[in-house]
N, C-alpha and C positions, 0 to 999 in steps of 0.2 A: 717779501725781500726786496731791498732796494738794488737797483742796477748801477753798474759803473757809469761814472760821469753824470749821474743824476744829482740834482741840486735841491737843497732844502732851505727853508727860511729865506724866501725871496732871492735865492741864488747865492747866499753867503757861504753855505757849506757844500762842497762838492765831494761826492762819494768817490773814493779811490779803490777800495776793496773791502771784502767782508772776511773776517777771520774767526767768527764764532756765531753759531746759530743754536737757539734753544726755544722752548715753548713760549716763554714770556717775552722774547725779543731777540736782538742780535747786537753784535759789536761790529763797527765799521771804522776803517781808517779813512779820514777825510782831510780836506784842506780848507782852512779858514781863509777865504779870499779877501776879507776885509783887513785882517791883521797879518795876512800872508804867513801863516804858521801851520804846521801839521797838528791835527787834533784827533781825538778818538770819540766816536759817537756811541752812546749806549741807548739802544732802542727799547722802549717799554710798551708792550701791547696790553691795553686795558681789557678786562674780561667783563663784558656787559651782558652776555647771553645773546639771544637772537635779536632782541629789540632793545634799544637804548633811547630814552627820551632826551631831549635837549637839556633838561635840567640835570639828569644823571651825568651826562658828558661834561657839562659845565662844572658840576661839583667835583668830579674826578680830576679834571684839569686844575681846579683850584687847589685840591689836596696835593696833587703832584707839584704844583708851583710852590706851595708852602714847604714841602720837604726839600725841593731843589734849593730854595733860599737858605735853608739850614745847612745843607751840604756845601753850598757856596761859601759859607762862613767858616767851614773847617779848613784850617791851614796847619798842616803838620808834615814834616819831612817823610814820615812813614805811611802817609795816607795819600791816595791819588786825589789831586785837586780837581774840583768842579768849576769850570769857567763860565758856563752858560746853560740855559735850558729853554726849551720851547715845545709847543704842541703843533702838530701838523698831520693832516689826513687821518685823523682819528687815533694818532699815536703820539707818545711823549718821548722826548730825546734829551739826554744829558750830554753836554759838551765837556769832555774830560781832557786832562793833559795826556799827551801821547806816551804810552809805555810800549816801546818797541822791542824790549828784551823778552826773553822767555820767562815762563812762570816756574814755580817750584815743582811742578809736576814732571819736569824733565829728569829729576833724580829718581822718579818712581818707574821709569820705563825699564823694560827688561834689559839686563846687561849694563845698566847705567852705573857709573862709578859712585861709590858712597862719598858724601862730603865729609870733611874733617869736623871733629867735635867743636873746635874753636869757631869754625864758620857757622855751624848750627847755633852755637851760643850767641854769636854776633847777630844772626837773623832773629833769634828769639828776643834779644835786647831791643832790636828795632821794632819788632811787632808789638811787644809788650809796652813799649813807649807810646806807640799809637793807640793801643787799647786804653792805656792810662789816660791819654788825652780825651778819648771819647767818654770815659767813665766820669770825667769831671763835669760834664754837662748836667744840667738839671731840667728834666730827669735825665739819667744817664742814657747814652746811646748804645744800644746793644746790637752788635753786627748780626749775630745768629746764622751766619753763613760762611764761616771761615773754613776754607779748603785750599788745597794746593793751587787750583786754577785761579783763585782770587789773590794769590800772593805772587806778584810779578817783580822782575828785576829791571832796574834802569840800566843805562849804558855803563855806569860806573859800579855796577853790581850792588846797588842799594836795593833793599827789599821794601816794597810798598804794598799796602793792603788796599784793594779796590773796594770802595764802599759806594753803593748806589741806592741805599734805602735807609731811612731813619725809622727805627722801631724800638719799642720797649717790650714787644711781644714776640713769641717764636713764630717764624714763618711756617706756613702750611706747606705740605708737600706740593710739588709742581704739577699735580694732577695725575701722578702715576697710580695705577691700580694697586701695585705692590710697592710700598715705600722702600722695602729692602733692596729693590733693584736700582735705587739711586746710588751713584758712585760715592756720594758724600755721606752716605748713611753711617759709615763707621766713624765719622768725625763728630757726630752729634751726641750730646749727652742725653740721658734718659728723659729729662724734662722737655727737650725739644722734640723727642720722638713720641711723647705722650699723646698728642692730639691724633696721631695716625694709628694708635694701637686700638685693638678691639676691646669691648667692655669686659670680656672674660679675662683677657690678659691684664688689663688694668686692675681688676678685682683681685686677681692672684698676687700681683705685686704689692698692692696696698695692704693685703693681709699680713705681709711680712714686715710692715713698717708700723712703728708706734704712732701715736697721734701727732706729736710734734714733727717727726720725720715726714709723715704724710702731708702735713701742712706745707713743709718746705718743698716737697716734691711737686705739689699742686700749685705753688705760687708762681707768678710770672717769671720769665727768664731774667737773669741779672748778669753781673760781670763774671760770676763764677762759670756761667754757661759758656761764655767766649773763651775763658781760660782752659776749659776742657777741650774745646775744639782746637785751640792753638797747640796744646800739649800732644793731642792725637796726631796732628800734622807732623810735628817734629819727631814723634815716636816712629811714624812711618818712614820719614826721611833718614833717620839714624839707623834703623834696623832693616829697611827694605821690605818689611812685612806689615801688611795692613793690620791695624789693631782690631781686636774683637769688638764688635759693636756693643753698645750698652744693653741692648735687649738680650743678646746671647749671654752676656755676663750676668745679668739679673736672673735669667732662667736657671743658669748653673747654680747660682747662690740659693735660689729657691729650692732646688733639688738637693741641697746639702753638700754640694761639691765646692771645691775651692775656685776662686776667681781664675778663669782660663787665661786672663791677660798676664803674660810673663813679663818680668822686669827687664828693662833695656840692658842692664849690665849682664844678665844671663845670656842674652842673645848676642850682644856685642861687648866683649870684655874690655875693649879700649875705652868705652864710655865710663867716666867716673861714677862711683856709686852715688855720690851726692847729686850729680846731674840726673841720674836715673831716678833717685828717690823724689826729687823735686817734680819731675814730669809725671811720675806715678801718682804723687799726691794730687796734682792738678787734674788727673784722670780718675779720681775716686768716683764710685757709683753714686754715693750720696753727696748731695751738694754741700752739706754742712761739714764734710771732711776735706774739702778743697781749700785752696787759698781764698782769702776774702776779697782780694783785689789784685790788680795787675802790678801795683807798686810792690807788694810783698813778694809776689812770685819773681818779679824782676830782680829784687834785692837778693833773694835766695839763690837764683841762678848766677847772679853776678859774683857772689862769694863762694859758689860751689867749687871752682878750681882751687882757690886758696885753701879752702877746708880740705880738699882732696890732698893737696900737698902737705898740709899740716898732719893729716891722717897718715900719709905715707912716711913722713919724717918721724912722727911719733912712734909708729910701729917698728921702724928700723932700729932706733936706738933710744929706748926710754930713759936709760941712765944718762944719756947726753943732755937731756933736758934738765935733769936735776942738778947737773954740775956746771950749768952755764955760769959764766962769769957775770960780774955786776954790769960790765959794759954791754954785754949781750942783752941782759934783762932791760937795761935802759933803752936799748935799741927797739926791743919789742914793745916796751911801754910807749915809746915815742910813736911807733907805728899805730898802736891802739889809739893814742890820743889824736893822731892825725885822722884816723878813721872816724873817731867821734866828731872831730871838727867837720869832716866831710858830711857826716850824717846830719850835724846841726845845720850846716849850710844848705844841705838838701832839704832839710825840714823848713828852713826859712824860705827857700825857693818854693817849696810846696805851699807854704802859707801864702806867699805872694800870689802863687797860681790860684790858690783857693779864693783869695779876694777877687782876683780877676774872674774866676768862675762865678762867684756870687753876683758880680756886676753883670757878667754875661747872662747869668740865670735870670736876673731881673729884665734884661733886654729881651731874652727869649720868651719870658712869660708875657711881657708886653706885646711882643711880636705874635705870640701864640693867641693872646686875647684878640689882637687885631685880626689875625687870620680866622679865628673862630667867628668874630663879628662879620668878617668879609664872607666867610663860608655861610653863615646864617643868612646874610643878605642875599648871597647868590641862591641859597635854597629857597628863600622867599620869592626872589625874582623867578626862579625856575618854577616854583609852585604857581605863581601868578601867570607865568607864560603857559604852563600846563592848563591852568584854568581857562585862560583866554583861548588856547587852542581847542580845549574841550567845548567851551561855549560856542566858538565858531563852528566846530564840528556839529554840535547839537543844532545850531541855527541853520547850518547847511542841510542837515537831515530834516529839520522841521520845514524848511523851504521846499526841499525835494518832496517831502510827504504832502505838503500843501499842494504842490503841483500835481502829484499823483492823485490826490483827492479831487482837485479841480478837473483833471482829465477824466477821472472816474465819474464825477458828477455830470460832466458834459456827455460822456458816453451814455450814462443812464438817462439823461434828458433826451438825447437823440433816440435812444431806444424807446423811451416813453412816447415821444412824438410818433415814432414808427408804429408803436402799438396803438396809439390813438387813431392815426390814419387808417391802420388796418381795421380797427374796431368800427370806424365810420364807414369804411368800405364794406365791411361785413354787414353793418346795419343797413346800408343802402341796398346791398344785394338781398338782404332778408326782406326789406320793405318791397323791393321789386318782386321778389319771389312770392311775398304775401299777396301783392296785387295780382300777379299771374295766377296764384292759387284761387283767389276770389273770382277772377274772371273765368278760370276753368270750372270752378264750382257753379257759377251762374250758368255757364254753358252746359254743364252736366244737368243742372236743374231744368234748364230749358229743354234739353234733349229728353229728360225724364218726363216732363210734362207732355212733350210731343209723343213720346212712347206711350204714355198713359192714354192720351187722346186716340192715338192709333189703335191701342189695345181695346179701348171702349168701342171704337168704330168696328174693329174686327169682331168683337164679341157680339155687337148688335147684328152685324151681317151674318155671323154664325148662328145667332138665335133665330134670325129670319129664315136662314137656310134650313135649320132644324125644324122650325114650324112648318115650312113648306114640305119638308121630307116627311114629317108625321102625317100631314094632310094627304100626301100622295100614298103613303103606306096604308092609311085607312081605306082609301079608295081602292087600291090594288088588292087589299085583303078581302074586301067584300066581293070584288069581281072574281078572284080566284076561287073563293069558296063556292060561289054559284057555279062555276065551271066544273069543279071537282064533283059537285053533287050530280051534275048532269051526266058526266062521263066517268063511271066507275066500272072497270072491267071485272069479270068474274075470275076469281082466283082458280088456278089449276090445282089438280090433286097433288102434283109434285111440290108446288109452292106451299100448299097447306101442310104437307108432311114435313117439308124442310123447316117451316116456321115453328111447327110443333116440337120436332125432335132436335133441330139444330138452331136454336134461337141465336140471333146476332144482336149484340148490344147496340141499341139505338134509342134515340129520344122519341118520346111519344108526343106527337103534336096535339095541341089542344083542339077540341072540336071547333070548327069554324075559323081556324087560323092557319096560314101558310108560313112556314119557317124560312123559306129561301129568300124572299125579298127583305124581310126584317134583318136578316144576317148581313145582306149586302149593304143595306142602308147604314147599319151599325158600323160596318168596316169603314164605309166612307166617312162617317162622323169621327171615328177614331183617327183616321188618317188626317183629317182636317185639324183636329185638336193637336195631334203630334206636330204638324207643320207650324201651327200658331205658336206652340211652346218652343220649338227650335228657333223660330224667328226671334222670339223674345229673348231667348238665352244668348244667341250670338249678338243681338243688337245691344244688349245691356252688359256685355263683357263679363261673362261667367256669373251674372246675377240670376239666381233661380227664379222661375215664374212666381209671381205673387200668389198669395193664398186665395185671392179672388178668382184667378184663372184656374187654379187647381180645384177649387170648390165650385166651379161654374156648373150650374144645374143644366143637365142635358135632358130634353123632354123624353119622357118614357117611351120606349119602343115595345110594342106587344111582343112577348116572348112566350112560346108554348112551353108547357111543362114537360120536362124531360124525365123519362123513367130509365134508370140505370139498372140493368139486370144484375143478379147476384154474382154472376161470374165476372163482371167488369172490375177492373182494378179500382181500389178505393182511393188511391192518391192520384191527383192530377198534377201535371207539370206546373211549375211555378208560373211560367209564361201564360199557360191556359187559365190558371186561376186569376191572374191579374187581368187578362183580357175579359174573362167572364164577369169579374167584379166591375169593370168599367162599363160593360154592356148592360149588366143587370142592375146597376146602381139606380138607374132612372126609370126602370120599368114598373116598379111597385106602385107608383102614384097613379099611372094612367091605365095600366092593364087591369082588367077586371078578372078576378079569380072565378073559379067555377061556382063558388058559393055566392059571389056578388053579382055575377051576370044574370041576365034574365033567363028564365028556364027555357031551354030549347027542347022541342019535342024530340024524343028518342028516334034516332035513325034506325032503319032496319039493319039487322045484322049483316045483311049482304052488302049494304053500302059501306059499312065500317070495314069489312074485310077487303072490299075493293080499294078503299083509301089507303089501306096498309100495303096492299100488293102493287099499287100503281107506281111506287118509288122503285128505282132500280136497285138490284141487289148490290150489297156492299161486300167487297172482298175482305175475307177474314185475314187479318195480318198473320204472318208466320210467327210461330211461338219461338221466343228466344230461348237460349240454353237454360236460363233460370226458370224456375217454376212460376215466376210472376208474369202475368200476361201484360201485353203492351198497353200503355195508358192511352186513353182517347184524348186527342187534342182538339183545339178549335179548328185547326186546318182540316182535320179529318171530317169534322162536322160540316164545314163549308163545302168541301169536295163532295160529300155525300149529297148535299142539297143542290 
């Protein structure tokens, strides 16, 4: 909405006030500062949706300019004159002659005084004259929006029709969800309401029409449509009651009921029947039952008062008419002839107007062709502009995409360089790690060689120690045997009885061999081997001793044969078995069995008994709770010796 004192068209038109607002625009009182005269501005808001291209705006402005030029050519005393037109800030404006008087709607206000029939007929004459002028155009101009608000009065109480649109088609509803809520709904004929009706309603109405009537109903609006609206407006003004809308009337007829629209003469008896019948004929539901043009309706309404007077005079005294004198008949005949002359003059005038209309039609056709060509040119320019804008947009998008691709390539290249540098760094680190591993491996190999040399040295020293130990053992064994043979004490009777009745499990020494020293030497050898193995284990970091060390041959140590009594436990501890296996593993090769040794002369029984009794008595271990006796271990054997 424009504000007061706001100017348009480079300051030419200054807004004074606003007196009408609607969805499609507004009316403003303004001042033409160039011609220094008051004017009226009609604002028209285009409906483009949310987005309008420059081509669409240009095409709409061109169409509006074409209609405005046609409206500017309209010059009639019953039509509001259009002085100028322009487009600004996305809206279109018509500059109209000022109409400061009130409109016809003032007679429809509650409590308003009803106008006289003569005044209404005078207004009808003026309106039909303007409609007749519009219908002479080729193609005819159909107003399609005749209502009390568009019929305004001038200062001298002349009626003028406001026309702001050139159309041969019915106007659509102004966007209302329910078209029946439009105040002008009752002034529109059925063909103008048709686009807003639902399919079901349309189908029901068409079923009651024959083919020809249906074709007339579905044809574009014509002059008869404007005549219906004009008659409905005057019906409302004369009676003060809004006429039934065409849809309600059609529904009643479909239901088999009479037309609910009452005659004007029934509601207002002062209105002549001829006037009432003329208006009711113009408001017929079916278009084919109305007046064909504004000229015919205008002529009928013009003669309606005369016919009403004739009807009244004829009904008052029928005999008077039959007894009229010759002079009176001549007077009446003269009046008829004068009327015929008037009709002929009117016809001549109409012919002259028709010629002017034909000329004007040719001019309008040429103008229309020019406008069509201009509009086509504008459309082509708009399309070219749209294509140019689209090409620029695509080029900009392509350039932006190229920049994004270049940035992405640079990013990928930088990332590839980083990956290559990282790969080179990792390769250098791997190479350095490989060199370190090789150096470590060489170092380990060197240490292993040193360990092997040290192991061989230790093995040789151990072999020498073992050989020396064997040599000593042999010498000590011979010496002990000789001493035992010399000193053999006589056993006592108690010892003989104890040995016979209480035998103690013990190992029987072989003849000519002492058990004590070999056991000591064997323990020393085992300890040496364990130390060597532990040293190898810890020096080689959890590497087990080689098979050569484990299978190292220890010189055999003479070991006496042991005799285990029947009462001794049959199972030896695992540790004792392992120790005995280690000690006895090397004794088979060097020790001579009783069968292989040279025959020794039998000792006297007394010496044998003394050899047995010279060892100290062994303490019998306590019996455990279980029936199994305690197992004999190597420690027990060493302690016994």
